[in-house]
N, C-alpha and C positions, 0 to 999 in steps of 0.2 A: 470478596464476591467476585466471581467471574461472569462475565456477561456473554451469552451466545447472541450474536446480531446477524439478522436475515435482511438482505435487500431484495426487493421484488420490483419487476416492473413489467409493463405490458403496453403494446403499441395496438391502437384500434383504427382500422381503415374502413371506409365504407365499401371498398371493392373486394376485399378478400375476408378470409376467416380460417381460423386453425385452432385445435384444442391441444393445449400442452405441446405445442410445437417442439419436435425433437432438436437438441442442440447439433449444429454441424459437426461432423467428424473432425474437421481441420481444427476445431478449437481445442482438442486434447493435444495437439502437436505444438501448440503455443508455448513459450518459455514457462517453466514453473514460476508461480506467483504472479503471473499476468492475468489481468482481469477475465479474459476470456476463457481461461483454464478454470474458473470459477462458476462458470454459468452452467446452469443445469435447468431442465424444464421445470415449469411450476404449474399447478392445477389451476384450471379455470373456475371463476366463481359460479354458482348455478344461475340459469337463465340465459346464458349467451347461446348464440346461434351455433347448432350442431353441425353446419355445414362444412366444418374443417376437414372433414374426411377428404375433401378434394385437393387440399393444399399439399405441397411437396417443397423441398429444399433442393435446388439445383446449384452445383459448384461451378463457378466461372473463375477465370484468370487464376489458374493454376491453384485453385481451392483457397484463395485469399479472399475471395468474395462469394456471396451466395444470394441466388434469387428465389424469392418465395413465389412459386407459381400455383395458381387456382383457377377454376372455371369462373365464368361471370356471375356475378352476385348482385342483386338490386341495391341501388343507393338507398340507404336508410332515412327515413323520412324526418328523422330528428336531426339528420346533418344539416338540413334546411332552416332549422329554428334559429332564432336570434341569440338564444343563449348558448348554443354549441355544447349543451349538456349531454352526454352519453346516455342513450337509452338502450332497452333491450333489443332493439333491432340493428344496433351496430354489430360488426362482425369482427371477432378478435383474430388478429393475423398473427401475433406472437404473445406467447406468456412465458417469459424466462425469469429466474432468479439467481442472485449470486450469494453464496454463503461466505461470509467473512470469518476470519479467525476468531475462536471464542475465547480468546485469552485476553486478560486484562492488559498484558503487554502490548497488544495489537494497537491499542490506542495511543501509546507513548513512543514506540520503536518500530523503526522498518529497517529491513534487510537492506544493504548497499549492492550496487552490481560491480563486477570486476571489470577494470580497465587494463589493457596491456601496456599502457605508456609506463615509462620508468621514471620515478621520481625519488629523490633521496635514497637511490640505491635498490629500489623494489617497485615492483607494479603494486597497485592498489586497488581497493573496494573503495568506490565513489557514490556520492549522492548529489543533491542540489549545490550550486556554486562550488565552493571549495572544500565541501564535507568529504575528508578521505581517511582511509585507514590503511597504512601500509605494513610492511613487515615488522618493523620495530619503531613505528611513529604514527601519530595521529595529526590531523588538520580539521578544525572545526569549520562549520559553515556559518552564514548570517543568522540563521534560524534553527540550525540543526547541529548540535553538539555531536562530535564523532565518538563512536562507542565500539569497543571491543569487548565481547562477551564471552564468558567460559560456563558451560554447563557442567555442574558438579556430576561426577560419573558414580559417585557411591557416598553412602554416609561417613562421617569421621570428623577429624580436627584438622583444619588446614592453616598453614602460614601464608600469607600473601606478602610478596616481595617484588623487586624490581624498580630500580631507580627511575625517576621521572625527572626530565630537564628540558629546557628549550632546546630544539635542534639548530632552528634558524635563530641566530643571536641578533637581536635588533634592540639595543638598549632604549632607543627612542619610542619604541612601542609599548602597549599597555599590558603584555603578556596574557596568561591564561588562567583559568581556575581548573583543577583537576580532581576528580572524585572517584571513589570506589563505592560501589552499592552491592548490597547482599539482598537479592530480590528487591524489593522496594524501599529498603533501608539504607541511608548513607552511613556508611562506617568509617570513612576517612576522607579528608579533603585537604588541599593545599593551594596557595597561590604563587605563580611563578612570575617574576618580573620578565620583561622582554629579553634581557640579556643575561638570564640565569642559566648559563651553561652547567652548573654544578648541580642544581636541582635538589630534591629531597627522595629518600627511601623510605617508602612505607613498609613497616614491619607490624603487621596485625595478624591476630589468631581468631579464627572463627570456627564454631560447631556448625556443621553443614549436613544437609541431607541430599540424597541423591535426587537430582532435578533442580535443585537450587541453581539460581543464576547469578554470577558474579560479573559485575560490569564495570569497565575502565573507561571513564568518561572525560573527554577533554572540551571544555567550554571556552568561548571566546570571552574576554571581558566586556570592552565596549566595541572594539573593531577587531576584524580578523586578519589584519596586515601582518606577515611574517609569523604567524602562529603555529607553524610546524614544530612538533613536541615529540622529543625522543621518549619512548615507553615500551619497554619489553617485560609485561607481567610474567611473573612465576608464581604458581601455586603449587605448594608442596604439602603432602599428607605427612602425619607423624611417623608412619613407616618407611618414609623416604621416597614414596612414588612423587614423581615431580612432573609438571606439565609447563614447559615454556611456551609463550606465545609465539615466538619467531620461528622456533624449530618446527611447529604445526602450520606456519603460514601457508595458506593454499591459494592457488591462482584459479583453481577450477571448480571448487565446491565450497559453500557455507557449511560449517560444522565439522570439518576435519580436525580430528584430534580433540574436538569438543569445543573449538573456537568459532565464534561467529563476528561479523562485521555489520555494524548497524548505525543508525543515526537516531537521536532522540528528536521526537516530533512534538513534545509539548502536551499541554492538557486541553487545548481547544476542542470543544465538542465535535466540530467538523473537520478538526486536521486528521489526514489519514484515511478519510472516507471518499468514496467515489463521488466524481462530479459530473454534471450534465452540461455540456457546451452546446449552445444553439445560437441561431441568428434571428434577431427580431425583424419584422417586417420594414422597420426603418433602417436596417442593415447595421444595427448595433449589436456587438457580440455579448452573449449573456452567459455568465457562468454560475451555476447553481449547486452548491454542496448538498448532498443527500443527507440531510440532519436527521436525527433519529425522530420519528413520528412525524416526518413532514412529508407532504405529496406534492410532486411537482408535475406540472400539466403543460404541455405544448400542443398546438393544434394548427391546421392550415389557415385559420383567421389571424392568428398572431406571429407566426414563425415561418421562415422558410423551411423546405422539406429535407433538410439535412440535420441530424444531431449526432453528437459524439458522446458517448458514455465512457470516461476515462478514470484511470486511478488518480490517486491524490496527487502523484508527482508527474502526471502525463506522460509515463512510460509505456502504457499499454491501454488498450481500450478497443471498443467497438463503435464503428461508424454505422448509422442507419439512414437510408435514403428512401423516401417516399416518392411515389408518382405526383407530379406537380398538378395534375388535372383532376384529382378526386379528393374528396373531403377525408382527412385523417386526424387521429388524436393518439398522443402518447401521454402515458402517465407513468411515473416512478415513485414508488414509495418505500421508505426505509423504516423498519420496525424492529423491536425486540422479538426475538424468537422464544426466549426463556431465560432463566437464570439458574445458575448453579453454584453451589458452596465451592 
């Protein structure tokens, strides 16, 4: 079962209003996969003030920041209430939403980012701490196993080969666990000691369909010290067509030759989901994952007027600053959009 997830959020300020405010053009120029690239306008709920026609976005700072301008609007009477609950006389300044990947994989794997540093003879794709995948090697992170993925180009029967062995030989360390997965099914696994430079050679045959995913995963055992592992997988069809991981290694794009570079993010409900960072009035920093079905609310009574909505790895996001002298309210909600077989 695949789940299509939709995250929506809206900021409500007493001084401004907007209806499905358009997304700044500069968002489309952000890197692929960044949070800003996923943002789109969201329709407003019925009953909100129609005064939004006055609002417009103005770019500043070389289009890396935008100011929302509008004519004067009355401060809503409900802003002075003790509850702080939003009423219909609040004016919506922004209503945006972000669509996340609709694949089950999105909750378990994330693409890595390329780094130009040379390590063990090649540049590499990297994630948190030591999570890395190079031309013919992997290194796991503390919480994120290193993954090389191959997307099957056509139906058929394939043989998977390619010796896996420790690259950094350290007999006093605890070694690694290595696995091969066909979609969500584990089809092969082995344990390598820290000093095992000989390793093992998987020889497995699978019936595959176009679009299937083969993953080559290096996990830490207890610690990640000296866990660099040599692995150059080979996928070969019965008719002889062969795909070598190292031959297709790319320093510029994911998916070149069918190969991708990922990390495994686990099964936690909130791992891999956007996070809201806010500063409470007592100056403590608050991190709130947007868990499915949950609504997060910040306002001028309890928070300072600067919020950051970031992706799960803090690699991209959007900062929101509100005028300090007016009442404001921000709400973020993460909900399922639908289900697909």
